[in-house]
N, C-alpha and C positions, 0 to 999 in steps of 0.2 A: 102867845108865849112872850116872855120878857127877854131882854138882852142885858148881859152884864156890861157895866160901864167901861171897863178896861180889858183889853185883850191879853190873855195870859197864855204863855207857851206851856206845853205839856212835855215832860220827859218820861219816856216809857222804857224802863229797864226790863229787858227780856230777850227772847230768842229771835233770830232771823234764821229761817230754815227752808230747805227744799222739802216739799211734801209729795211723796209718791202715793197717789190715791188709787186704791184697788176696790172695785165694786164686785161684791159677792152676790150673785142673783138668787139668793135663798136666805134662810134665817139661821143665825148661829145656834139658836136654841134647839133646832132640829138635829144638830150634829154634836152637841155637847151633852153627855149624860151626867146628870147631877150626882148620881151615886158613884161615878167613876172620875170625879173631878181630881182626886188625888193621883190618878194615873193618866192625866190629860196628855193626849197625843193626837192632835187633829190636824188635818190639812184641808185648806179651802181652795178650790179652783176659782181663780179670779180672771175671767177672760178679758175684762176691760181694765186698763190701767192708764193713768196719765200723770204727768209731773207738773206740780204747781209751785208757785212761790208762797211761802207761809212763814210761820213763826209768830208768836204772840206780839212781840214788840212792833214788828213791821205791819202785821195785820191791823192792829189797833191804830197805828199811825196812819195807814192808808184810809181807814174808815173815818178818822177824824179829819183828814184832808178833804174827803168828800163833803163833810159837814161844814167846811170852811174854817176849821181850827188849825192852829200852828202847832204841830206835834213832832218831836224828835224821837225816833227810835234810838236806843242805846244798846248796842249788841256787839259781840265779836263774831266774825265770819271767817271763812277759810279761803284757800287759794283758788277755789272753784267758784267764787262769788260773782264773777264777771257778768254772766247773763242776768242775774238777779239785780245787780247794780244798775244795769241799763234799764231794766223794767221800772225800778223805783225812780230813776231820773225822769223817765217819760211820764210817770204819774205825778211828779212834783213832790215826792216825799223827801225830806231833807236827809242827807247822807253824812252830816257833820260828825256824828258820834257812832259810826260803824267802823270798828277797828278790825283790820285784816291780820289774821294769824297765818303766816305763810306755811307753817309746818302741819296744818290741819285742814280737814274738810269742813265746809259749812255744815252745821247741824242738819241731820236728815231724819224725816219722819216717814214711816211706812204705815199708812192708815187703810185698814180694810173696813168697808161699810156694808152692812147687810140690808135687806129689804125693809127692816123695821127701823132703819137709821141708827142701829147700834154700831159701835165702832171698836175695833181692836187695833191698838197702835204699838209699833216697835219704834224706838227712838235712839238714834246715835248722836250724842251731844257734840262730838267733834270740837270745833273752835269755841263752842259755848262754854266749855270747861275753863276757859281763860277769861270769862266775862268780868271777873273781879278786878282785872286790870283797868277797867273803866271806872271813872269816878264821877259821882253826881256833880262835884265842883267843877268838872270840865265844861259843863253847860251853864250858860248865864241866862238871866231873865226867866227862870222857870217858876211858874206859879202853882203847878200841880204835878205830882209824880205818880208813877205806877211801878209797883214791884210785881212783875209777872213771872211765870216759870222761866228759869234761867239756871246757870251753874249754882250749885249749893252755896259756895262761899260768896258769890256775887249777890245772891238774894239777901243774905245776912248783912253784908257790908252796905249795900245800897239802901236797905231799910234804915240802917243806923245813920247813914249819911243824910238821907231825907229828913229824918227826925232831928238830927243835930243842926241842920240848916233851917229848921222851922218850916219846911215845905210840906204841906198836907199831901198824903199819898194814899192811893188805893192798893191794898194788899190783895193780890189775885194769885193764890198759890197754885191752883190748877194741877197740872201733872207733876208739879214739884212737891206735892204733899208727902209722898212716901219718904222723901229725903230727911224729914224733920220729926223730932220727937215732940212730945206734948209741951215741955218747958220752952222749947225753941218757938213753937207756934204761938204759945201764950205771949212770948216776948214780941213777936211780930205784931200781934194784935194790939198790944199795949202801945206800940209806937205808931200804928196806922191811924188814919182818919176814917177810912171806910174799908170794909172787907167784902169781897165778892167770890162766891163759889156756886157750883151747880148742886143739885140736890144730892147726888152721890158724894161729892166732896164735902158737903155739909155734914153728912153722917160720919165721915172719916174725921173731919175737924172736931166735931163734937166729942167723938170717942177719944181722940188723942188728947185734947185739952181738958176734957171733963167739964167744960163750960156749957151752959145753956144759952139760949138766945138772950135772955135778960142779962146774964153775966157778960156777954160780949158787947151788947149795946150799952152797957154801963161804961164801956171803954172807948167805943167808936161812935161816930155820928150815924152810921147805918151799916147793917148787915144785909147784903143782897143775896138771895138764893134763887137761881134760875131753875125752872122746872120743865124745860122743853116746850112741848105743845100745850102744857097746862099753864103757861105764863110764868110769872115770877112773884116772889114775896120780898118786900123791902121792910125790914124791921128797924125802927128807930128807938131811941130811949123812951118815947112816949106813945108810939103806935105801930101797928103792923098794917101794911098796905098791900092789897092783892092787886097785882098788875095783870091785866088780861093779855093774852097772846094776840098780836096783830096777825091777821090772816094773810098768808102768802098766796100769790097767784098760782104757784106750783111748788111742790116740795121736790127739789132737784138734788141738793147736796148739803148736809148739815155742817161740813167742815168749815171752821172759822166763824160759825154763828155766835159762839160765846164771845169772841173778840169783837165782832160787830156790835153785839149788845153792850159790851163795856164801853165802846166808843160812844154810843148813844147816851149812855149813863153819864160819862164824863162831859159830854157836850151839854147835857142838862145841868150838871153841877156848875160848869163854867158860865152858863147863862143865868144862873141864879133861880132856876126853876124849882118848884116844890117837888117832892118826891113822886107824887102821882104822875106829874107831867114828865119828869126825868125818866121814870120807869117806862112810860109809854113811848118816849123817844127811843129808848133802848130796845124795846120790844119791836118797834117798827124796823129798826136797823137789822135785827136778827131775821125778821121776815123777808126783808129785801135781799139779804145775803143768801138765804136758803133757796132762793129762786135761781141761783147761778152756780155753776160748777166752780170749785176752787175758792180760796179765801179772798182773792183780790180781783175778781173779774166782773163784779157788779158796778154799775155806774148810775148816777142820776144827777139832775140839776137841783139847786136849792128850791126852785119853784115846784118841781115835781115832788120833792120830799115833803114840802109844806102842804101841798094839796093832798098827798096821800095820807099825811097825818090827820088832816081834817076829815077825810073820808073814812079812816079807820076808827077814829075815836070821837 
């Protein structure tokens, strides 16, 4: 694998959140009747629950830290952020661009996972709704940006700010997709350098924008579509690359796998890798994450990661 000549800092605009993760020891599909979906009223007994530190911006920053990159999460947090702040400090994740909103709670996600690794999430945005108070210009020395799920106005403004500053950025709409109409999503794509979605989000993005793979890759350098255990697809203006799924030692918890994948992808971009290699770096990061509970509890050394990359691919 090659290394880029100059170290570039990454600014990740997105959420920092507490994740309450609940494990449902059954399958959602056994309790949801398709013909009664219009009268949906279900209750899931979740005997196991834990609280983790999450949020797209901080998850991606943590994974990039593991890979040796310098990444700043940019997010708004609440008056209850103290324990999370201490955790990030111990992990060496920069806190420079985390703004405290004293009148709000930190964003909270309540994530229920079933035996098939399907997830149902309820999300309280809290301080995240003030994320537009942050400005890309507040950070210096940024070579690459990320617009991840965040407050609606923040996502719009940060994309515009990255584009105006000439900073290439990854548009990762994720759970923020329902907030935007087709024209807004098309504008995001026209400003972005790369777009990353999972397979379900891709269907929504395609439906809302009316654009095909070819129409999107005429505007960005790559469209990345993750497909869980089936790997991922990276579409560029000239080719489509099928990325295999790295095999995890155990499937423990999928929460945060998408963020780990994106960190691996960004790492590959920063190092100047070709898309086949960057995609495999991303795939391995997702596999490593899924072996641990929570989004930020996995650890490895660079030597361990490189050896596992060689073993996997």
